[in-house]
C-alpha positions as CSV (number, residue, x, y, z in Angstrom):
1,M,0.0,0.0,0.0
2,I,1.4,3.4,-1.0
3,T,1.4,5.9,1.9
4,V,2.6,9.4,2.3
5,H,5.9,8.1,3.8
6,S,6.6,6.4,0.5
7,L,7.4,9.9,-0.8
8,L,10.6,10.0,1.3
9,V,12.3,8.5,-1.7
10,F,12.3,12.1,-3.1
11,L,14.4,13.4,-0.2
12,P,17.7,12.2,-1.5
13,L,16.6,12.8,-5.1
14,G,15.8,16.5,-4.2
15,V,19.2,17.0,-2.6
16,I,21.1,15.3,-5.4
17,A,19.2,17.2,-8.0
18,A,20.0,20.5,-6.4
19,L,23.7,19.8,-5.8
20,L,24.2,18.5,-9.4
21,N,22.3,21.5,-10.8
22,W,19.6,19.5,-12.5
23,N,16.7,21.1,-14.3
24,S,15.1,23.7,-11.9
25,V,11.6,22.1,-12.4
26,L,12.9,18.7,-11.3
27,V,14.6,20.3,-8.2
28,S,11.3,22.0,-7.2
29,V,9.2,18.9,-7.8
30,F,11.5,16.6,-5.9
31,N,11.9,18.8,-2.9
32,F,8.2,19.7,-2.9
33,L,7.2,16.0,-2.8
34,A,9.9,15.3,-0.1
35,I,8.4,18.0,2.2
36,L,5.0,16.2,2.3
37,P,6.2,13.1,4.3
38,L,8.6,15.1,6.4
39,S,5.7,17.3,7.4
40,A,3.7,14.3,8.4
41,I,6.7,12.9,10.4
42,V,7.1,16.2,12.3
43,S,3.4,16.3,13.1
44,D,3.5,12.7,14.5
45,A,6.6,13.3,16.5
46,S,5.3,16.5,18.0
47,D,2.0,14.7,19.0
48,T,4.1,12.1,20.7
49,L,6.1,14.7,22.7
50,S,2.8,16.1,23.8
51,D,2.1,12.8,25.6
52,Y,5.3,13.2,27.5
53,F,5.3,16.8,28.5
54,G,1.6,17.4,29.1
55,D,-1.1,19.3,27.2
56,L,0.2,22.9,27.8
57,V,3.8,22.3,26.7
58,G,2.5,19.9,24.1
59,G,0.3,22.6,22.6
60,L,3.3,24.9,22.2
61,I,5.3,22.1,20.6
62,N,2.5,21.4,18.2
63,A,2.0,25.0,17.3
64,T,5.8,25.5,16.7
65,F,6.8,22.3,14.9
66,G,3.4,21.9,13.3
67,N,4.2,25.0,11.3
68,A,7.8,24.0,10.5
69,V,7.3,24.2,6.7
70,E,5.9,27.7,6.8
71,L,8.4,28.9,9.4
72,S,11.4,27.6,7.5
73,T,10.2,28.8,4.0
74,G,9.2,32.2,5.4
75,I,12.5,32.8,7.3
76,L,14.6,31.6,4.4
77,A,12.7,33.8,2.0
78,V,13.4,36.8,4.2
79,A,17.0,35.9,4.6
80,S,17.3,35.9,0.8
81,G,15.6,39.3,0.6
82,D,12.2,38.2,-0.7
83,T,9.9,39.6,2.0
84,Y,6.9,39.5,-0.3
85,F,7.3,35.8,-0.8
86,A,7.4,35.3,3.0
87,Q,4.3,37.4,3.5
88,S,2.5,35.4,0.8
89,V,3.3,32.2,2.7
90,M,1.8,33.6,5.9
91,I,-1.4,34.6,4.1
92,G,-1.6,31.3,2.3
93,S,-1.2,29.2,5.4
94,I,-4.2,31.0,7.0
95,L,-6.4,30.7,3.9
96,S,-5.5,27.0,3.6
97,D,-6.7,26.3,7.2
98,I,-9.8,28.4,7.0
99,L,-11.0,27.6,3.5
100,L,-9.6,24.2,2.5
101,I,-9.3,22.2,5.8
102,M,-12.2,23.8,7.7
103,G,-14.4,23.8,4.7
104,G,-13.6,20.2,4.0
105,C,-14.4,19.3,7.6
106,L,-17.8,21.0,7.4
107,I,-18.7,19.1,4.3
108,S,-17.4,15.8,5.6
109,A,-19.0,16.2,9.0
110,S,-22.4,17.2,7.6
111,Y,-22.7,14.1,5.4
112,N,-26.1,12.5,6.0
113,K,-26.7,15.0,8.9
114,H,-29.0,18.0,9.0
115,I,-27.7,19.5,12.3
116,L,-24.1,19.7,13.6
117,Y,-23.4,20.3,17.3
118,F,-20.4,22.2,18.5
119,N,-18.7,22.9,21.8
120,M,-19.7,26.5,22.4
121,A,-16.8,27.3,24.7
122,Q,-14.2,26.0,22.3
123,T,-15.9,27.6,19.2
124,G,-16.3,31.0,20.9
125,S,-12.7,31.2,22.2
126,L,-11.1,30.1,19.0
127,S,-13.3,32.4,16.9
128,S,-12.3,35.3,19.2
129,L,-8.7,34.4,18.8
130,M,-9.0,34.3,15.0
131,V,-10.6,37.8,15.0
132,V,-7.8,39.2,17.1
133,T,-5.2,37.5,14.9
134,A,-6.9,39.0,11.8
135,V,-7.0,42.4,13.3
136,G,-3.3,42.1,14.2
137,L,-2.4,41.3,10.6
138,I,-4.6,44.0,9.1
139,L,-3.7,47.1,11.2
140,P,0.0,47.4,10.2
141,S,-1.0,47.2,6.5
142,V,-3.8,49.7,7.0
143,L,-1.5,52.2,8.7
144,Y,1.2,51.8,6.0
145,A,-1.3,52.2,3.2
146,T,-3.1,55.2,4.8
147,F,0.0,57.3,5.7
148,T,2.7,57.9,3.2
149,S,5.2,59.7,5.4
150,V,8.7,58.2,5.3
151,D,9.0,58.9,9.1
152,L,6.0,56.6,9.6
153,E,7.8,53.5,8.4
154,D,9.7,53.1,11.7
155,Q,6.5,53.5,13.6
156,V,4.7,50.9,11.5
157,L,7.7,48.6,12.0
158,S,7.6,49.0,15.8
159,F,3.8,48.6,15.8
160,S,4.1,45.4,13.7
161,R,6.7,43.9,16.1
162,G,4.6,44.9,19.1
163,T,1.5,43.3,17.6
164,S,3.5,40.1,17.0
165,T,4.6,40.0,20.6
166,V,1.0,40.5,21.8
167,L,-0.2,37.6,19.5
168,L,2.4,35.3,21.0
169,V,1.5,36.2,24.5
170,L,-2.2,35.9,23.6
171,Y,-1.7,32.4,22.3
172,V,0.2,31.2,25.4
173,G,-2.7,32.7,27.5
174,Y,-5.2,30.8,25.4
175,L,-3.4,27.5,25.9
176,Y,-3.3,28.1,29.6
177,F,-7.1,28.9,29.6
178,Q,-8.0,25.9,27.5
179,L,-5.7,23.3,29.1
180,G,-5.3,24.7,32.6
181,T,-7.8,26.9,34.2
182,H,-10.9,26.0,32.2
183,A,-10.1,22.6,30.8
184,H,-13.6,21.3,31.9
185,L,-15.2,23.6,29.3
186,F,-13.4,21.8,26.5
187,Q,-14.2,18.2,27.4
188,Q,-15.4,15.7,24.8
189,E,-19.1,15.0,24.4
190,P,-20.6,12.4,26.8
191,N,-21.6,10.1,23.9
192,A,-18.0,9.7,22.7
193,P,-16.4,6.4,23.4
194,Q,-13.9,7.7,25.9
195,E,-13.6,4.5,28.0
196,D,-12.5,2.3,25.1
197,E,-9.9,4.9,24.1
198,A,-8.7,5.1,27.7
199,D,-8.2,1.4,27.8
200,Q,-6.3,1.4,24.5
201,G,-4.1,4.2,25.8
202,E,-3.2,2.2,28.9
203,N,-2.2,-0.8,26.9
204,K,-0.4,1.2,24.3
205,E,3.4,1.2,24.8
206,K,4.9,4.7,24.8
207,P,7.5,5.4,22.1
208,D,11.1,6.1,23.2
209,L,11.6,9.8,24.1
210,S,15.1,10.1,22.7
211,K,14.1,8.4,19.5
212,T,11.1,10.8,19.1
213,V,13.3,13.8,19.7
214,L,15.9,12.6,17.2
215,T,13.2,11.9,14.6
216,L,11.7,15.4,15.2
217,V,15.1,17.1,14.8
218,A,16.1,15.0,11.8
219,A,12.8,15.7,10.0
220,G,12.9,19.4,10.9
221,T,16.4,19.8,9.6
222,S,15.5,17.9,6.4
223,I,12.5,20.3,5.9
224,V,14.9,23.3,6.2
225,I,17.2,21.7,3.6
226,C,14.5,20.9,1.2
227,S,12.9,24.3,1.7
228,H,16.2,26.0,0.9
229,F,16.6,24.0,-2.4
230,F,13.0,24.5,-3.2
231,L,13.1,28.3,-2.7
232,A,16.4,28.6,-4.7
233,S,14.7,26.9,-7.7
234,V,11.4,28.8,-7.5
235,P,12.4,31.8,-9.8
236,A,13.6,29.5,-12.6
237,T,10.7,27.1,-12.1
238,S,8.2,30.0,-12.2
239,A,9.7,31.3,-15.5
240,A,9.8,27.8,-17.1
241,T,6.3,26.8,-16.1
242,R,4.7,30.2,-16.1
243,I,3.4,29.6,-12.5
244,S,3.6,32.8,-10.5
245,K,5.7,32.9,-7.4
246,T,2.6,34.2,-5.5
247,F,0.7,31.1,-6.4
248,I,3.6,28.9,-5.2
249,A,3.8,30.8,-1.9
250,T,0.1,31.1,-1.3
251,I,-1.2,27.7,-2.5
252,L,1.5,25.1,-2.9
253,I,3.7,25.6,0.1
254,P,0.8,25.6,2.6
255,I,-0.5,22.4,1.0
256,T,2.8,20.7,1.8
257,S,2.4,21.6,5.5
258,N,-1.3,21.0,5.9
259,C,-2.0,18.1,3.6
260,P,-1.2,15.1,5.9
261,E,-2.9,16.5,9.0
262,G,-5.7,18.0,7.0
263,V,-6.6,14.7,5.3
264,A,-6.6,13.0,8.7
265,V,-8.9,15.7,10.3
266,I,-11.3,15.6,7.4
267,A,-11.5,11.8,7.5
268,A,-12.0,11.8,11.3
269,S,-14.9,14.2,10.9
270,F,-16.7,12.2,8.2
271,G,-20.4,11.7,9.0
272,G,-20.2,14.0,12.0
273,G,-18.8,11.3,14.2
274,D,-16.9,13.6,16.6
275,V,-17.3,17.2,15.8
276,T,-14.3,17.9,18.1
277,S,-12.2,16.8,15.2
278,L,-13.8,19.5,13.1
279,L,-12.9,22.0,15.7
280,A,-9.3,20.8,15.4
281,S,-9.1,22.5,12.0
282,L,-10.2,25.7,13.7
283,S,-7.6,25.1,16.3
284,A,-5.0,24.8,13.6
285,V,-5.9,28.3,12.5
286,S,-5.2,29.5,16.1
287,C,-1.8,28.0,15.9
288,R,-0.9,30.7,13.4
289,S,-1.0,33.1,16.4
290,D,2.1,31.3,17.6
291,S,4.0,31.0,14.3
292,L,3.0,34.4,12.9
293,P,5.0,36.4,15.4
294,F,8.3,34.7,14.5
295,R,7.7,35.3,10.8
296,S,6.4,38.8,11.3
297,W,9.6,39.7,13.2
298,S,11.6,38.2,10.4
299,C,9.7,40.1,7.7
300,S,9.9,43.4,9.5
301,G,13.6,42.9,10.0
302,G,14.0,42.3,6.2
C-alpha cells in the first residue's frame, strides 16, 4: 500500500538534483514532494512529545513544529531578501486552514446529517482568537497604506513587532485557559467512546523519548534543507512553467504543510462522528497566532 511516507524517496533525489544543478523544475518537484512526508513525520513526533510533557507544553510544541514548513520557508525567504514571498506564505497558510481544511471538515461532518453540534466554549474562544489575529495582521497594513510619510515606516515597524509579541502572549494565554484553568469547558461530548480509548491508551506502549526527539530534529532539519533548495529553484521554475511565485507561496507551500494533517482531520470528521475533530481544524488556525510572530519579526527585519 502506498502511503505518504513512500514519498521519502524524493528526499535524496531532491538533494542530489539541487547539488548537481539538474533542471530547476525537477529540483522544485522533488523537494516539494519530499516535504510532504517530512511534514507528516514532524506532526506525528510533536504529537508524541505532547504525551510526555503534558497538554500545555504539548500545545506549544505542536504550534511551533506543526508549522515547520511555513516557518522555514518564510524565514529563508526573508534571509534571501524576498519579503513579499514570506508574506504570501503567511497569508496562504491561514487561507489553507480556514477555506480548505475547515471547509472540507464542514462538508465531511455534515454528510447525511441535518444539524451539527459544537462545543460552544471552544468555538467561541477560537473564533475570538481568530478575530484578534486577523486584526493584528490588518492594522499594520492599513497604517502603512493610509499614511505615506517616510517617518511613519519606523513607527509601523515598531507597531508590527509589538503586535507580533501580543499575539504570541495571547496564544500562550489561550493555551493556559484551555488546558489549565478552564479545561472542563473543552471536554469531549458524553456520547464519545472515551472508555475504550482510555483502555487502549493504557495498553499502548509509549515510544522512546530520545528516538522521538531525534526523529523530530532530523525531520525538521530535512525540511529546512528541502525548503532551501525549493526556494532557490522557485524563480527559474516560475519562469519555465509560467506559474507565478505568488501562487507557489500562497497555495503550494501551505499544502505541503497542511495536507497530511488536513486529510486526517477531514477523514475523522466524516459523517459527524466527533465534531471535536472538526474544531481541530479551527484550532490549527489559532496556531498561526504562535508561528506568525516569528515570521512577522523576520519580515519586519528584512
